[in-house]
Every structure is written in C-alpha cells, then in structure tokens.
C-alpha positions in Angstrom: 3.5 10.0 33.4 0.9 11.6 31.0 -2.0 13.3 32.8 -5.6 12.3 32.0 -8.2 15.1 32.3 -11.9 15.6 31.9 -12.8 18.5 29.5 -15.9 20.2 28.1 -15.5 21.1 24.5 -16.7 24.7 23.7 -16.0 25.1 20.0 -14.0 23.9 16.9 -10.6 25.1 15.9 -9.5 25.9 12.3 -8.4 22.4 11.7 -11.6 20.8 13.0 -10.2 19.9 16.4 -12.2 20.4 19.6 -11.3 23.3 21.9 -11.8 23.4 25.6 -10.2 25.1 28.6 -8.2 23.3 31.3 -7.4 25.6 34.2 -8.2 28.5 31.9 -5.6 27.4 29.3 -6.8 26.7 25.8 -6.8 23.0 25.1 -6.9 21.3 21.6 -8.4 17.8 21.3 -8.4 16.2 17.9 -11.7 14.4 17.2 -13.7 16.0 19.9 -16.8 18.1 19.1 -18.5 21.2 20.7 -20.9 20.2 23.5 -19.1 17.0 24.3 -17.5 16.0 27.6 -14.4 14.0 26.9 -11.7 12.2 28.8 -8.3 13.0 27.2 -4.6 12.7 27.9 -2.2 15.7 27.8 0.5 15.1 25.2 2.0 18.6 25.0 1.8 21.7 27.2 3.5 25.1 27.2 2.7 28.5 28.6 0.1 29.2 25.8 -1.8 26.0 25.1 -2.3 22.3 25.7 -2.6 19.5 23.2 -4.5 16.4 24.3 -5.5 13.0 22.7 -9.0 11.9 23.0 -9.5 8.8 25.2 -13.2 8.5 25.8 -16.4 10.4 25.1 -18.4 10.8 28.3 -21.2 12.8 26.7 -21.6 12.5 22.9 -22.7 15.3 20.5 -26.0 14.7 18.7 -24.3 15.5 15.4 -21.4 13.0 15.8 -21.4 10.5 12.9 -20.5 6.9 13.9 -19.0 4.0 12.0 -16.3 6.2 10.4 -13.3 4.2 9.1 -10.3 4.5 11.4 -7.8 5.4 8.7 -9.7 8.6 7.9 -10.0 9.5 11.5 -6.3 8.9 12.1 -5.0 10.7 9.0 -6.1 14.3 9.6 -6.8 14.6 5.9 -10.6 14.4 6.6 -10.8 16.1 10.0 -14.6 16.6 9.9 -15.6 13.2 8.6 -17.1 12.3 12.0 -19.5 15.4 11.9 -23.0 15.5 10.4 -22.7 17.4 7.0 -25.1 20.2 7.9 -23.0 20.9 11.0 -19.8 20.8 8.9 -21.2 23.7 6.9 -21.9 25.7 10.1 -18.3 25.0 11.3 -16.9 26.3 8.1 -18.8 29.5 8.3 -17.6 29.8 11.9 -14.0 29.6 10.7 -14.6 32.5 8.4 -16.3 34.5 11.1 -13.4 33.9 13.5 -10.8 35.0 11.0 -12.8 38.2 10.2 -13.3 38.9 13.9 -9.5 38.6 14.5 -8.2 40.6 11.5 -11.1 43.0 10.6 -12.0 44.3 14.1 -14.7 46.9 14.3 -16.1 46.2 10.8 -19.6 45.0 10.8 -19.5 42.4 8.0 -22.3 39.9 7.2 -21.1 36.5 6.4 -23.5 34.3 4.5 -24.3 30.6 5.1 -21.9 28.1 3.6 -23.0 26.8 0.2 -23.1 23.0 0.3 -21.2 20.8 -2.2 -23.7 18.9 -4.4 -21.9 15.7 -3.5 -20.1 15.0 -0.3 -18.3 11.8 -1.2 -16.3 10.8 -4.2 -16.1 14.5 -5.2 -12.3 14.7 -5.6 -10.7 14.4 -9.1 -7.1 13.7 -7.9 -5.1 11.8 -5.4 -1.4 11.5 -4.7 -0.7 8.5 -2.5 2.8 7.8 -1.1 3.8 4.1 -1.4 5.8 1.8 0.8 6.5 -1.8 1.5 5.4 -3.1 4.9 5.9 -6.7 6.0 6.5 -7.6 2.4 3.2 -6.0 1.2 2.7 -2.9 -0.9 0.7 -0.1 0.7 -0.4 3.3 -0.5 -2.6 5.9 1.2 -2.5 8.5 3.9 -0.1 9.2 6.7 -1.3 9.2 10.3 -1.5 12.8 11.5 1.8 14.0 12.8 3.7 10.8 12.0 5.5 9.0 9.2 3.3 6.0 9.6 1.6 5.2 6.3 -2.0 3.8 6.4 -3.2 1.7 3.4 -6.4 3.1 1.8 -8.4 0.9 -0.4 -11.5 3.1 -1.1 -10.9 6.8 -0.5 -14.1 8.4 0.7 -13.4 11.6 -1.2 -11.9 10.3 -4.5 -13.9 9.7 -7.7 -14.8 6.1 -8.0 -12.8 5.7 -11.2 -9.7 7.1 -9.4 -10.2 4.5 -6.6 -10.6 1.7 -9.1 -7.5 2.7 -11.0 -5.4 3.2 -7.8 -6.0 -0.4 -6.9 -5.0 -1.5 -10.4 -1.8 0.5 -10.1 -1.0 -1.1 -6.8 -1.6 -4.6 -8.2 0.6 -3.8 -11.3 3.5 -2.7 -9.1 3.3 -6.0 -7.2 2.7 -8.1 -10.3 5.7 -6.8 -12.2 7.9 -6.1 -9.1 8.4 -2.4 -9.7 11.0 -0.8 -7.4 9.5 1.3 -4.6 11.4 4.1 -2.9 10.3 4.9 0.7 13.5 7.0 1.3 16.2 8.8 -0.6 18.5 5.8 -0.2 16.4 3.8 -2.7 15.5 4.5 -6.3 12.0 3.8 -7.5 8.4 4.9 -7.3 7.6 7.2 -4.4 4.0 8.2 -5.1 1.1 7.0 -7.3 -1.4 9.5 -8.5 -4.6 9.5 -10.6 -6.6 12.3 -12.1 -10.1 11.7 -13.3 -12.2 13.8 -15.6 -15.7 14.3 -14.2 -16.8 15.2 -17.8 -15.7 12.0 -19.5 -14.7 9.5 -16.7 -11.2 9.3 -18.3 -8.3 8.7 -16.0 -4.6 9.8 -16.1 -2.1 7.7 -14.2 1.0 9.4 -12.8 4.0 7.4 -11.5 6.1 9.8 -9.4 9.6 8.5 -9.0 13.2 9.7 -8.1 14.7 7.9 -11.1 14.0 7.5 -14.9 15.0 3.9 -14.9 12.3 1.7 -13.4 12.6 -2.0 -14.2 9.5 -3.6 -15.8 7.7 -0.3 -16.0 6.8 -1.0 -19.7 5.2 -4.3 -18.7 3.1 -2.5 -16.0 2.1 0.2 -18.5 1.0 -2.5 -21.1 -1.0 -4.2 -18.3 -2.7 -0.9 -17.2 -3.6 0.3 -20.6 -6.0 -2.6 -21.0 -8.3 -0.8 -18.7 -10.5 1.3 -21.0 -10.9 4.3 -18.7 -7.1 4.8 -18.5 -6.3 7.2 -21.4 -3.0 8.6 -20.2 0.0 7.2 -18.3 3.1 9.4 -17.5 6.2 9.2 -15.3 7.1 12.3 -13.4 10.6 12.7 -12.0 10.5 14.3 -8.6 13.2 16.7 -7.4 13.9 15.6 -3.8 15.6 18.8 -3.0 12.4 20.7 -3.7 9.4 21.0 -1.4 7.1 20.3 -4.4 5.9 16.8 -4.9 5.9 16.9 -8.7 9.1 17.6 -10.6 9.5 19.6 -13.8 10.2 16.5 -16.0 7.3 14.4 -17.2 7.7 11.5 -19.6 4.7 10.2 -21.5 4.4 6.4 -21.4 1.0 5.8 -23.0 -1.7 7.9 -24.7 -1.7 11.7 -24.6 0.1 13.6 -21.8 -3.2 15.2 -20.7 -6.9 14.5 -20.2 -9.8 16.9 -20.8 -12.1 18.3 -18.1 -15.1 20.6 -18.7 -16.6 23.2 -16.4 -19.9 24.3 -18.0 -19.2 24.7 -21.7 -15.5 25.4 -21.3 -12.9 22.6 -21.8 -9.5 22.4 -20.1 -6.4 20.4 -20.9 -5.0 18.9 -17.7 -1.5 17.6 -17.6 0.3 16.0 -14.7 1.5 19.4 -13.4 -1.6 21.4 -14.1 -3.3 23.1 -11.1 -7.0 22.6 -11.1 -9.8 22.7 -8.6 -10.2 19.3 -6.9 -14.1 19.4 -6.8 -15.2 20.0 -10.4 -18.9 19.9 -9.7 -18.7 22.6 -7.0 -16.2 24.5 -9.1 -19.0 25.3 -11.6 -21.1 26.7 -8.7 -18.1 28.7 -7.6 -17.6 30.3 -11.0 -21.3 31.0 -11.4 -21.1 32.9 -8.1 -18.2 34.9 -9.3 -20.1 35.9 -12.5 -23.2 36.7 -10.4 -21.7 38.9 -7.8 -19.4 40.7 -10.2 -22.2 41.5 -12.6 -19.7 41.4 -15.4 -20.8 43.3 -18.6 -19.9 42.9 -22.2 -18.0 46.2 -22.0 -15.8 45.1 -19.0 -12.1 44.4 -19.2 -11.3 41.8 -16.5 -8.0 41.1 -14.8 -7.5 37.4 -13.8 -4.6 37.4 -11.3 -3.1 34.1 -10.2 -4.9 32.7 -13.3 -3.2 29.3 -13.4 -4.3 27.5 -16.5 -7.0 30.2 -17.2 -9.8 28.4 -15.5 -11.9 31.2 -14.1 -11.0 33.8 -16.8 -12.0 31.6 -19.6 -15.2 30.6 -17.9 -16.2 34.3 -17.5 -14.8 35.4 -20.9 -18.2 35.1 -22.7 -19.6 37.7 -20.3 -16.8 40.2 -20.8 -15.0 42.3 -23.4 -11.5 41.2 -22.6 -9.6 38.9 -20.2 -6.0 39.6 -19.1 -4.5 36.7 -17.1 -1.2 36.6 -15.3 0.6 33.9 -13.3 4.1 33.4 -12.1 4.2 29.8 -13.2 5.3 29.6 -16.9 3.9 26.1 -17.5 0.5 27.3 -16.3 0.5 30.2 -18.8 1.5 27.7 -21.6 -1.6 25.6 -20.6 -3.8 28.7 -20.5 -2.8 29.6 -24.0 -3.5 26.0 -25.2 -6.9 26.2 -23.5 -7.6 29.4 -25.5 -7.2 27.4 -28.7 -9.2 24.4 -27.3 -12.2 26.7 -26.7 -11.7 29.0 -29.7 -11.5 32.1 -27.6 -10.4 35.4 -29.0 -10.7 37.7 -26.0 -8.2 36.1 -23.6 -4.6 37.3 -23.1 -2.0 35.7 -20.9 1.4 36.5 -19.7 3.8 34.8 -17.3 5.5 36.8 -14.5 5.0 38.6 -11.2 1.5 39.9 -11.1 2.5 43.4 -9.8 5.1 43.9 -12.6 2.9 42.6 -15.4 -0.2 44.7 -14.3 2.0 47.8 -14.2 3.3 47.0 -17.7 -0.3 46.6 -19.0 -1.4 49.9 -17.4 1.5 51.7 -19.1 0.1 50.2 -22.4 -3.2 51.9 -21.6 -5.1 48.8 -20.4 -7.4 49.6 -17.5 -9.5 47.0 -15.6 -13.1 47.3 -14.7 -13.2 44.1 -12.7 -10.4 42.3 -10.9 -10.6 38.6 -10.0 -8.0 37.2 -7.7 -7.6 33.5 -6.6 -4.3 33.4 -4.8 -2.5 30.5 -3.1 -3.0 30.0 0.7 -0.3 32.6 1.4 -2.6 35.3 0.0 -2.0 38.3 -2.3 1.3 39.5 -0.8 2.5 42.8 -2.3 -0.3 42.7 -4.8 -2.9 43.7 -2.2 -1.4 47.3 -1.9 -0.9 47.5 -5.6 -4.6 46.8 -6.3 -5.5 50.0 -4.4 -4.0 52.0 -7.3 -6.1 50.3 -10.0 -9.2 51.9 -11.3 -11.2 48.7 -11.0 -14.8 49.2 -9.9 -15.0 45.7 -8.4 -12.7 43.1 -6.9 -13.8 39.5 -6.6 -11.5 37.7 -4.1 -11.6 33.9 -4.2 -9.8 32.4 -1.2 -8.9 29.0 0.2 -7.5 30.6 3.5 -9.8 32.7 5.6 -6.9 34.1 7.7 -4.8 35.5 4.8 -8.1 36.6 3.1 -9.0 38.7 6.2 -5.5 40.2 6.4 -5.6 41.2 2.7 -9.1 42.6 3.1 -7.8 44.8 5.9 -5.6 46.5 3.2 -8.1 46.5 0.4 -10.8 48.1 2.5 -8.8 51.3 2.5 -10.4 52.0 -0.9 -13.0 49.3 -1.3 -16.1 48.3 0.6 -16.9 44.6 1.3 -20.3 44.0 -0.2 -20.7 40.2 0.1 -18.9 37.3 1.8 -19.9 33.8 0.6 -18.3 30.7 2.0 -18.4 27.5 -0.1 -17.7 24.0 0.7 -15.2 22.7 -1.9 -13.9 19.9 0.4 -16.6 18.0 2.3 -15.3 16.0 5.3 -12.5 18.5 5.8 -12.2 21.8 7.8 -11.1 23.7 4.6 -13.4 26.4 3.3 -13.4 28.4 0.1 -14.7 32.0 0.3 -15.9 34.5 -2.3 -15.7 38.2 -1.4 -17.1 41.0 -3.5 -15.6 44.4 -3.0 -16.7 47.7 -4.7 -14.7 50.9 -5.1 -15.6 53.6 -2.6 -16.4 56.8 -4.5 -15.1 59.8 -2.7 
C-alpha cells in the first residue's frame, strides 16, 4: 500500500517540481510550491530520493494561480503554469543560481534578474502534436507526464492563435477525409501534425509527419486546407522511426512554397519544416539585442558564430561587425543560412558545414582570427569546443545557453582564461521551468 505523508515544500527543482524533505530525504512533488504544506503519496523511493504525487494542499502559496486547465497541469510541458508570472521569473533565476553554485564553487558571480517575455501566452511559433484515435475520435495534443496517455488539446496556451486555429482545421480535415493515422509502428499513416506560424506575417505552414508516403485522400485534405488564407505552405515529412529525431530527412511539398518567412528586427529568415528557429520570436529579438549590447561589437570586429544553425544570430549582428563566420554540423542548416544571406543581401557572412573545432582550426590556418565568439549550443553544451576556445585570441565570448547545468560546466573550463562579466537569464518559455541565459566573458590579460 502506498504511503501518504505530510510535507512542507522548501524550494523548486529544475523541472518546477516542489522539493521537501521526508525523514531528511529529498522528496520531489510535482505541482507543489515553496511555502506550501501538502499531503502527498509516495510513488517511488530509493536510497537517494523520494518521488510523491500531490493529493491535497493543506496550506496554499500566495502565488499559486487557480483555474488552470487540467491537461496543462498533467502534461509536464508547462510545469510552472500554476505559478504567478513574477514568481516564475524568480524561480528561473534560482535555477541558474543553483547550477552555478554546484559547478562554479568558490566563484563570486552576480546573476541578474530574469528578463520577462513581452507576452506570456500564445508566444510560441510552432507545435508538434502526436495524433491518435480514441473511442473512435481523433485526438491530438500532449502526453500526460511519464505516460503514453495522449490528452487532446484544443487551444494551446503557448501556441500562436493562428497555429491553434490551423491545428483544429487539420484535425477536422483528417476526420472529414478519413486520413490514416498511425499510433504505432504497426500502422502506416500520420503520426504527428505540426504548424509553424510567422509572427511577422501571420502566415502558417502545415506539416504532416507520417511513416509513409502513401496517404489515401491526402490531396483532398490539402485542397480543403488551402482554402484557409493564412495557410501558405503544406508539406509532408517522412519520419525515420529508427531515429530519435521526430522529423525525417525527406520533405515533400504539397501546396505553396516549402517555407515561410519570419523576421527578427530587419532581418528575414526562410523557415522550412526542418529549420531550427527560436520558438518565441518576440523575445528572440530582445535576446539578440542583449548579445549585441553586452559584446559591444565594433565595425572592425570579426565574429565567430558557432552552432550557427540557419544563421539567425550571426546575420542579426552582421550589420555591427566587419565579418561573420558561421559553422554548424547540420548541412541543411548551412544551406538555409546561405539562402538567408541572399534573402537579406548580406555580403559579410560566411558559412561552412562541419565539426566546429575542425572548421575553426582550418579558418585559423587561413589567417582568420576572431575578435568576438558567439556560441549557442544545444542542451548538451559545447563539448570539446570549450577547451578549444581557450586557444583562440578572441577578446570576448558571448555564451547563449538553454541549459544552466551544461553552461556552468563549460564556464568552469572557459574561466581558465576568461572572466565572467555578466550573467543575464531570459524567459524564452513562459509557463515552463526552462530558462535561457546570456553570459559575457572577457579575456584575462596576463
């Protein structure tokens, strides 16, 4: 029989869960908030920690938000949605503080207050909803946390309103034309539906993600969807079920162009189905402006843009600099980056696909030295590049991170030759426990 316990919540964990201590053992309670006294039931216990489910709140926090829709509370996708927004910003700063305290011990580093997102709902430009048939009805949305149970979402709190509108149209078209749906590898059909909305134009791209090219009545569904004026692109992506990536390499254009255009400031970007792009375009402009501000980039500066993706940051800062050199291991991203050069009539941006360490060494042998380095790595961090950056002659490094833990680990290496000057958390994903961080490092002159 599972045990019920009474717990006082002391702080938040990195995933937004409440943390208390039962018989001196750390206890994680999803949905509980610091300062609350809760009744919970133990669902997992080992020698190091306890996990418990929230049963009842005996004493409620003053910053708890009520009337939150159950599907968002259950999913884990929006794990701070029940928290007042000002408090969310404090929690996100605390996550950065905790990571720095753990991995940068003994270093007195000031961490600034989290910069709020200008909008806290409908800020997201993209969704990817799995689809399934339940009791004869089509559903699409979010999984309950830790389960394979799909919960239907009809109006995603984070997604752009056009994305929500088109998602419902896609669901209706699948039902109307009886398109095959695949909820397992045994069946061939549509596995996910996705929309991407341009905040600059309101245009929407529809992406059917399937494990087959042959989908009965798909043409009829496309003809039905394209009547909606905001839909400017419809594509079919063939997923590789052996890969951990949701999107496959093959994308078939069904209607319109195979991309839509987004703008950050005065810079335009072509976004295809596979393009990586920041999910909160409005806050992205603030992020880029902070990068420009802290780096104090001059017209004489040569800038390295590592993990450049489709060239988003580099092309935004290109007007402030002499030359941009971007590198990314994903070849399609570099193809898109070069297309975006033409789109924006830029003459000082150079891109190459490959491992960043190898390409940077090649450029240095060619006599190219960098004054400023901008890195925006995936959640796994810089990897081997962290040590390699110590040998560059760059006066400044601007590190943009979506993972405070790997950021702090990499800074532990970079601070051998660089000094941390500023640490600025930003909220790119309101209602979640995720936090973006910009760190400015300057070369230590010996």
